[in-house]
Each structure stands twice: as C-alpha cells, then as structure tokens.
N, C-alpha and C positions, 0 to 999 in steps of 0.2 A: 523275059526283062531283065530291067535294069536292079540296081541296088534298090530295095524300100525305105520308107522310110515312116517314123510312127512321130505325129503332134499330139503331145497331149497338152488340151484345155484344160482350162478351168474349172468346167459345170463338175458337179459330184459322180463317182462313178463306182459299182462295187466292184468290189472283188471278186471275181465271179470264176468261175474254172472255166467254160467257157470262152472267156476273154484270154485267161492266159495261156490256153491251148493255142486261139486263132492268133498269140502276137505270136505263142513261140513255132508257132506253121512257116513264119516267113521264113526263105532255103536261103539267106544272107543275113548278118549283123544291121541290123536297120543303123541311117542315119535319123536320130531322136533330138526334137526340138519340144522345148517345153515355154509352152505362155505362161509368164506369169508361174498363178498359184498350179500350174499343170505339174510344176516340180515334182512337188509331194506327190502326186499319183503316178508317175515316172516309177521315184520312189520303190512304191508299194507292189508296184508291177515288174520289179528289179532292170527296169534298165534305165542305165546310168546318160542323163541329157547331151549331148554334144555340144547344144546351145539353148541358152537360155533368153528368152525376148519377153520384154513388157515392160508397165512401166512398176514392177514391182509392187504392188499394192495387196496381194492376197496370197504371194509364194508366203513360207513359213518362217521364222527366225532362223529355227535349226534348220532346215533346206539351204536356205540364203548360206549362211555361217561355212554348212557344209560343201557347197557346191565353189565357193569360192578358194577354200582351203582345197579344193581337187585342181585348181587351175582351168575349172570349165569355163566358156566362154560366153558372154553377155553381153547380150544386144538392148542397153537401156533403151525404152521410149518416154516419151513426155504421156501423162494425163491427159492433156489435152490438144487428141487427135485426131484427121480423118478416117480412121482404120482400127479398129479392135487388133488388142494381143493378137487372139487365135488369125487372123487372116492374116498376118505379117510372119507369122509361124507356120502356115501353110508355104507362104511364097519362098520363104527359106529353104525349107522340105524341098520345096522343087528345084529349088537354084540348086541344091548340094546333089540331088542324083541327078539331073539332069533327065528328058526326055526317056521313055521307057520304066521310068522305079514307078510304081504305085505307094502312094501315102495315106496310111492310113490315121485317123483321124478321134483318139481319145478326148474324151468328154466335152464332148461338142452340142449333144442332145442332152434333154433336161435340165435339171437345176430351178435356183426361180424364177431367171429370169428367161418370161418366153422368146421375146424379141434376139436372143441372143440365137437360141437356138433356128428361130426363122429364117437369121442372117445366115445363118453357118448354113444349113442345107443349102440357100441363095448361093454359096458358093458351088455347088455342086456343076449351077447353069455356066459358074466362069471354068473348073480347072478341068468338066470331063469325068467321064468312067473311070480314071487310073487313083481318081481324089473317092477314098470311103469312110462314111462318119461310123463310126463303131460307140457300144456303150458295152456293159454287160450282160443284153441281151438282144439285140437290136446292129443289123449293118445295114446300112441306107446309101443308095449309088443311082444315080444318076446314068442314063442310058440316053446318047442324041444320035437319035437314024442318020442313016441307016446304022443297026448296030445290032449285036450280039453277044449275051452273057450265059454261060453254062458256069455250074458248081454241080456237085455231088451235095444232095444235104441233108440236113442232122436228125439224128429222130424231134418227130413232134415237132417240126419245122413251119411256120406259118408266112406265106409268100403274098406280100402283096404290092398292087402297081396302082399307080396313082400317076396321069397326066399333071406336070410341073410347068404350067405359064401357059402351055398351048396344047393344043389338042395331040395327043400322039397315034397316031395312025399306022395300020396294020400292025398290030400288036399280035404278036402269034406265040405260045407257047407249047413243049411239049413235056412231059415228067409230070404232070401237074394233075390233078384230080378232077378238077373243072377248066376245061380247054378252052383256050381261043385260037382263032387263026384267023387271022390279016381281019383284027377284030381294029374297030376304029373308038379308042376310047376318051371323049369328050373330058377338057379343066371341069371339075367337079363331081363328076362319076365314084359312085362307090361299088360299081361294078366288078373292078378285080379287087375287093379287099378280102383279106381271109381264105386264100388258098391254100393247099398243102400239096406235100409230094404224093402221086401216088404208089411207087415204092419206095423205102429206105433206102434199097442199098442201088439204086437207079442215079438218075442225070436228070436234071432239069435246067431249060434252055428256056432264055426268055429274048423274042427279036423283036426291034421294032425298024419300022420300015421311015418313019419319019415323025420328027417331032421331040416332045423331051418326055421320057421316062422316068419315076422313079420308081425303083425296083427297092423292096426293102425285105429282109427278112427276121422273122423275131426266133427267136431259139429258148425259150423255156426252161427247157431241161439240162440244168448248169450240170448234173452230177455224166453225163449222156460224151461217150467217144468221139470226138470232133474230125470230121474228115475235112481236110483243108480243101477250096476250093478250086475247079481248074482253068 
C-alpha cells in the first residue's frame, strides 16, 4: 500500500473512540485534505490539514485564521461551480498520494443534506474501493467485480451488502453468520442487510464476481478495542 490520505468533508461527525482508533491505525502519516468546514473536524481528530479546498463558507473564523497563520495551502473555489468541495478534496487527495494509496473520507455521510450523502456514495463508483467513507460508527466501500475484501471484525459489528446501480453477481462470503455462496443480489434487495461475524476473533471475506457491491460495516460499540482491516 502507498501513502494514505484522509479527507475531511463538512458533514457533522461524532468524536468516537472507534473513529479515532481507525485513523490511528494508518501505518503512515496521511496526506490530509479538508473540504471547507471539514478543517474544523480535522482539528478535533488532531490531524492538521496539508490542503484546504472550498469556497470557505462553512469553516469557522478561528480555524481559518489559525490555518492561514500556520501557512497551510488553500485552494479557493467559487461558490458557483460544477462540483462539490468534497469531490475536489477527494481528487486532490488522490493526486497527492498516487496509485496504491487508500483515501479515507470522514464527514461525507449524514448531516442535514441527504443529496450530499447520496452524491458522496456515488463517488465510490467513480473512484473504486481504495476510497472509503467513514463516520463515527460506519465504514462504507464499493467493490467492483471481480474483487475480494478481507478484514478482522470488530466486536458487535454489523455487515450489510447492497447492490449499487447494477446487480451484484456471484457474491460469496466467509466468516459471516449467514453465508452467501455465489449469490446474485439484485438492485433493491434487502437480502444481505444486517449480517454479523460468526467469530469475533476470525476473518470476514466478501467476494464479488461481477457488478457493484456496497460493503458497509456498522460498529456500535465505541469502547471496544479496534483491530485494523487486513
């Protein structure tokens, strides 16, 4: 794996122990991009932005002044534009770390704007499984078949698989209580919602033969010890 990146978008994020541990589990110091008000969230998690992008309409005055005094790079964007601040931030993160690096996007889910959350899920179809959306209790990534994802589960974790845009064909799982073996998951099906690891000390694997598959992990126990994904 190459150098990771962390993008802080503007949706509100709870300061959870699980998310802190998830960010600390990165094996190298990440390149950090803040999209406008995401700069405030970055400071909560003790990560200083290398770059701030956006029209600067949601960043706090205190953060703006502090970052300017620290000499942080800014890429001002007009309010009237064809992309969101978050999309530009993900693009800049990918450009900075190059191929092979993982981009964790914090603050792209939830908040008052459902349209932004849906659009950010759509970004996964564009950028692939090296881009991961996170909030205080959820991790979302998109598999593009043929692809396999393996990880060490968290205590109390809930795993859901959702066909995204097109049918997910040849879905197979191991390490989950309700296994799938070459299952074709149609768009709109809830068949693979709310699964759970069969062993908390084992490994979970999800394989997709063809199509697009959202893999979501919900970790409700913020106090448990985290185990980094494999």
